[in-house]
N, C-alpha and C positions, 0 to 999 in steps of 0.2 A: 572027603572035604565037607565041611559044614556050610550049609547055605546061609545067605545073609539074613533070611527071615528067621531061621532057627537061632542064629547067633544073636540077632537083635532081641528076640524073646528071652533068651538066656541072660543077656546083660540086663534087661529090664527087670527080670525076676530077682537077679542077684542084687541089683541096686535097691530094689524094694525091700528085700530081706535085710540088707544092711541098714536101711533107713528105719525099719521097724525095730531092729535090735538096738539102735542108738536111742530112738524115742522111748522104747520100753525101759532102757537102762537109766534114762535121765528123768523122765516125766512120770512114768507109771509108779515108780517107787514112792512118790510123794502124793500124787493125786489119785492114782488108780484109774484114771480116765485116759484112753488112748487119744493122742493128738490128731492122728490121721483119720480120714473119713471112713476108712475100712478097718473094722475090728476083726482080726483073724483069730 
């Protein structure tokens, strides 16, 4: 069974990855500058 802490981190990372993918697909194509404060 997965602990709540591990599950919470997993969901947070997944959500962040999806956000980065959407931002990269919509914004980076035109400006080349990441919108989020973290540039991975």
